[in-house]
C-alpha positions in Angstrom: 122.6 105.7 129.3 122.4 102.8 126.0 120.2 101.6 123.9 119.7 97.8 122.4 117.2 96.2 120.7 116.1 93.1 121.3 115.2 91.1 117.6 112.9 88.5 117.0 113.6 85.3 114.2 112.1 87.9 111.5 114.7 90.4 112.3 111.4 92.6 114.0 112.1 95.0 117.0 110.4 93.5 119.6 111.8 95.9 122.2 114.7 98.8 123.5 116.2 98.4 126.6 118.6 100.7 128.1 121.4 99.8 129.8 123.9 102.1 132.6 126.8 102.9 130.6 128.7 101.8 133.6 127.8 98.4 132.7 127.8 98.5 128.8 131.1 100.3 128.5 131.2 98.4 124.8 128.2 96.7 122.9 129.8 93.4 123.4 129.4 93.9 127.5 125.5 95.7 126.9 124.7 92.4 125.0 126.4 89.8 127.4 124.4 92.0 130.4 121.1 91.9 128.8 121.4 87.8 127.4 122.4 87.6 131.6 119.3 89.1 132.7 116.8 88.2 130.6 118.1 84.1 131.0 118.1 83.5 127.1 122.0 83.3 125.7 119.8 83.3 122.1 118.4 86.6 122.0 119.6 89.0 119.0 120.5 92.0 120.4 121.8 95.5 118.6 123.0 98.5 120.0 121.0 101.7 119.0 121.8 105.3 119.4 118.5 107.3 120.7 120.5 109.8 118.6 120.2 108.5 115.0 118.1 109.8 112.3 117.9 109.3 109.3 121.6 108.3 109.0 122.5 111.3 111.2 123.6 111.6 114.5 122.2 114.8 115.6 124.1 115.6 118.1 127.1 115.6 115.2 128.4 112.3 116.9 128.8 109.2 114.8 125.8 108.0 113.6 125.1 103.9 114.4 122.5 101.6 112.5 120.8 104.3 110.4 117.9 105.6 112.6 117.6 104.8 116.4 115.4 101.6 116.9 111.8 101.0 118.2 108.9 98.9 118.3 108.4 96.8 114.8 111.5 98.4 113.3 113.1 96.8 110.4 116.6 95.0 111.7 118.5 94.7 108.1 121.2 92.5 109.3 123.2 93.0 105.4 123.2 96.9 105.9 123.6 96.9 109.7 120.4 99.4 110.2 117.4 100.1 111.4 114.9 101.6 109.5 110.7 101.6 109.7 108.5 99.2 108.4 107.2 99.8 105.0 104.6 102.8 104.9 100.9 102.1 103.8 99.4 104.3 101.5 96.0 106.2 101.2 93.9 103.0 101.4 96.5 101.2 104.1 97.6 99.5 101.2 101.3 98.3 101.0 103.8 101.1 99.7 105.1 98.7 97.1 106.9 100.8 95.0 108.7 102.6 97.4 112.1 101.5 97.9 115.1 101.9 100.8 118.4 103.3 101.0 121.2 104.8 102.6 122.1 107.0 103.9 119.0 108.0 104.9 117.5 104.3 105.6 114.1 106.4 105.1 111.1 104.8 102.8 111.4 107.2 99.8 108.1 106.9 96.6 108.7 106.6 93.1 107.4 110.2 92.4 107.9 113.0 94.3 105.8 114.8 96.6 104.4 117.4 95.1 105.0 121.2 97.8 102.4 122.9 97.8 101.2 126.0 100.8 98.6 124.4 102.8 97.7 121.6 100.7 98.8 117.9 102.4 99.1 114.7 100.5 98.8 111.2 101.0 100.1 108.4 98.3 97.7 106.2 96.1 99.6 103.0 95.0 97.3 101.1 92.4 97.7 104.7 90.8 101.4 105.1 91.8 100.2 109.3 92.4 100.3 111.8 94.9 96.5 112.7 96.0 95.0 116.0 97.5 92.9 115.7 100.9 91.4 117.9 102.9 92.8 118.2 106.0 90.3 120.1 108.4 
């Protein structure tokens, strides 16, 4: 089965639809089929791979567009990739200091998260630091 993302005017994924491989022999044929059955020739539609995560095809194939698309994900037209929205911090603020780039297309904090066995951390954007929290 082939998966296709329906993308809005702000490059946000609205939905992901599945089309039979018999119909979606190519991306173009899958897109044309969806535009026809949805009766909207103006839709922005891009194929996505259910098996692509962090820039890697999990079954050893060729990765497609960075990550599998999901509703709410962003389609980066310049890089032709899908990625998650910018994360939120411990106080529900946007992590504006975080960056994203290939090959993984995953958000990266400006400071690596500490790793300590049995400890959990959340990012505090205002303090620009990881804070430990009690997961119990």
